[in-house]
N, C-alpha and C positions, 0 to 999 in steps of 0.2 A: 410765513410762510412757505417753507420749503415745499417744489414739485415732489420732491422723495415721500415730504408728510402728508400732503395731500393727498397723493397717490395711495399711501399708506392707510391713509383712514377711508376713503374711499371703498378698498378692501375691505374692509374691516363690515363696512354696512350690506355689502354684495351678501346674497344668500350662500352660502355655505352647502355645498353638494355634499349628499349621505355617503362614506365610503363604503365599498360592498364587505370590508371586513364589520362593518355596524348591522349587517342584516344577517338574518339566522333564517331560514328553511327546515319546517320540524316533520318528521314524515310519521304517521299514526305509525307504520312498518315499511318493509320494503316489497310491497304486492304488487305485481303486475300496473296496477292500475294506479298507484301514487306515484310508480317509478313513469311511470308515462307522465302522469302532471307533473312530475320532477324536473323530467326532460324538455318538457316542453318552457317551463320556468325558465331555466337553465339556458335552453337559446334564446328565448326572447327577451333577457333582460339583458341591461347593458354591462352591467357587471353581476356576474352569477352570485349567489350567497353561499354563505356558509352551509354544512348540509349538517344534519341531527337526527337522531332516531330518540323516542323517548327515554329510551335504556340508555342511552348516553351524555342526557340533558344534566347540564352542572347548572349549581345553586344561582350562578353568575350570566348562566344565559337567559336567564328571565329577565333581566335588567338588560338584555341588548337593544337598542333601538329602532330597530324595524324588524318583526317577527310575522316570519307566514307558516301556518298551522295548517297544512294538508292531513283534511279526517275529523274525524267527529271527538275521537281520542286527543288527539294532538290539538283539538280547540279547546276540550275543554278540559287539560293540562297547562295550554297557558293563561285558559282565564283565570282557573285554579292560583295561578303565580303571578298573576298578572300587575306588572308595575305601572304609573300612571303617568312616567316619561315614555315608555314605550308605543310604537303605532304598531299595535297587533292586525293583522289581516287573517281570518279563516278563510278557507277554502273546499272546496270539494266535499260540503254535505250538505244536508238536507235542511232546509230553512228552516221548519217544526224545527230540529233538534239545536240550530243555533239560539232558538227563541227560548228555549227552553232553559238551556245551559248560562244564559243571560243571566235570566231571572234566578233561577237556583243559588249560580256564583256570584253574581255581579247585582244583586236586588234596589240596589240603591243609584246604581250608575249604570248614566246610559253615555257612557263618553265617548267623545268625538274620533277618538283613536283606537275604534276598534269597530271595526266595519267585517265583511264578508263575503265568498262568491257562494250562491249555493249550488248544488248539483242539480236540484228542481227544478220543472220553468215553471214561468208563471203560470197561474191558474184560469189568465184569457188568454195566451197562446194557445194553449192548451183548449179551451173554451171556442177559440175561433177557426183553429182546425177542425174541431166538431163542426161548425156551420161549413166550413169550406167544404166539408167531407159531403155532408148530406143538405145542401141549402135547405129546400121545404122541409125540414123538420120542424118539427115543435114541440116538443117534452125530447129535456137531459137527463138522463138517468146517472148517479152516481151515489159512492159506498162512501160513510168516512168509517173511522176507528177510534182506539185512544188517543191515537198518535197525530192526527188530522183533523180532530174535533173543530180546534181555533180555525180550522180555513173557512167553517161554514158562513160566513156574514161575507165571504169574499166569495165563495165558491154562489152561492146566493144571489149575489150582485153583478158578476159576471156572466152569469147567464140569462138574467134579465135583461141584462145589455145588449146579448147576442137575439132577444127576441123567444127563448125560452122560456118552457114551464120546467123547473125541478121537480123531479122524481129524487126523491132520495129516502138511503137506509141507513144505519146506525147499527156497527158490530161492534163486539165483544167476544172476550174469548169464551165466554160461555152461551154464544150465540149457535143458532144452525144458520150458516151463512147459505148455503143453499135457499133453504126457507126463506129468509130475508131477502133473499137476491131475485127469486124467480119474480114477485110482483113488480119488481120495481122494473127491474128486461123487458117485460110484458107489455108493461104501460109505457113503455119509451121507444122513440123513433132512433136515438145514437146515445149509447153509454159510454160515458167517461169514467176511466179508471185513474187514481188519484194515488201517488205511492205511498203507501203504511203497511208497514212492515208486519203492525199488530192485525191487519186484515187480508192482503194479500199473500200470503205466503203461493208457492205452487203448487198444492193440491187444490184450493181454494180460486186461484185463476185459471188452471182447470174445466172447473165447473163451471165458473163465468164465461168461458170462452165458448164452452160447450150450450150453455145456455142463449147463450148470444147469436148462437148458428141456428140454434132451435129454433129461437120468435124472429129471425132474420132482422137483429138490432146489431149494426155496425159498433165497432168498438176501437176506439180510442185511449192509444195507451202509452206509455211515458221510457219505452226504452226500443231501442231494436230487438232485444229477446222476446217483448211483449210482440210485436209485428212477427216476426217469424213463427211465434205458437199460435198466432192467430189471429191477432188485433188487424183489423183495417188497415189503421194507421198510426204512426207515433212521432213526436215531436220528442228530440234526447240530445243532451249535448254530450259528446265522448270526453275522455279524460283528458286529452292533447287540445281540447280548445276549453277547457277551462282554466288548465296549464297556460295556454297562449295567455287567456284575459289577466292569468293572476300576473304574468311575466309584465303586461302593459300597465296593470296596476303598482307594481314593485317599480318602473320607471319611473312613473310619477313621486313616487315616492323618494325615490334616488333626487328629486328635482325640485326638493323641499314643497308639492304641491300637496293639495290637503287632501285626506285617505278618504274617496267616494264612500257613502254609505250604502249598505247591505245592500246588494244585486243578487238578480236571476243570472243566468247564465249571457253573456252579449250574444254567441256562436250556438249557433243550432242546427239540425238537420232534420229533415223529416223522411221517415222511410215508409211504401205503403205494402202490403199486402198480396198481389194480383188475384192470387185464388180466392181469397176472401170477398176481394172485391167483385168476382166474378160470380161467386156463389152468392154474394148479396146483391146483383145485378146494379151493380154501383159501376160507372163510369168516371175515371178518377184524371186529373191532372198527373202528371208526373211527377214525382218527389221534387225536382228541382225547380216546377213551376208551383209549387204549396209552397215553400222555401220564400221565391219571391213576394207569391200574393199576401204570405204574414210579412215580411220585413217589408211591405207596403202597406198596410194595415200597422202596425208600430211604426213608421215614419209619419200619417197622420194623411195618404195621400189616399 
């Protein structure tokens, strides 16, 4: 057998790298947040993918070997058009939304070629931050709405794991939120806000922060804006950070590595509100120190 023939056979057996034109980035729209995710992906990816929006998609696009869907609307559309030969990565969407869409659109499939990077933080990370904010706290308060009720078991287990007794309220659109939140906050040492648009709109969030200050209860939020509004601290990931992680996953797909399972953000920041901390007589480490403590806890140190 000739050397050239042997080399040709070996070449055929090597993994074939995925070309950049075989990857499609689908944006829910051109909002500033989605643009930041897109920019971070394009900067991080070894080969920037082709970009489309929902109004420019073609039938053939759904058969692209790699599809990155940014935002809930884009993810929903690509799940509804899903082709089994495609590796689909949804990014920058709530974990509860991804779970709900999978159950509704692909009820019989839990395909290894479908995954996601969520916008929300894992509950354990938020609960760990609560413990760092008030180490002596015994009771953790929180509230769940229609979109977050599925998190009850995880919230309960995470609270127990950090030594908290859990005080929990369930809110629906018909409930008086102040009436239900007041006793939970009054009987808690620290309150954890779980992102749920069915519960925490702007008005209810203002009432929650007012009640927490009235009862001298620190609040742990999920965004920088929550911290700025009065929460003692929050842990959150920016659009750029999630785009960075998405671009890193895309590089793994280009190298024909398996698609990782659905995951929470790998990169995150902690923000603190010094005024709220002083009002509650809390002496807190710097945001950077809290981030390092969280990283060490997650690394098992």
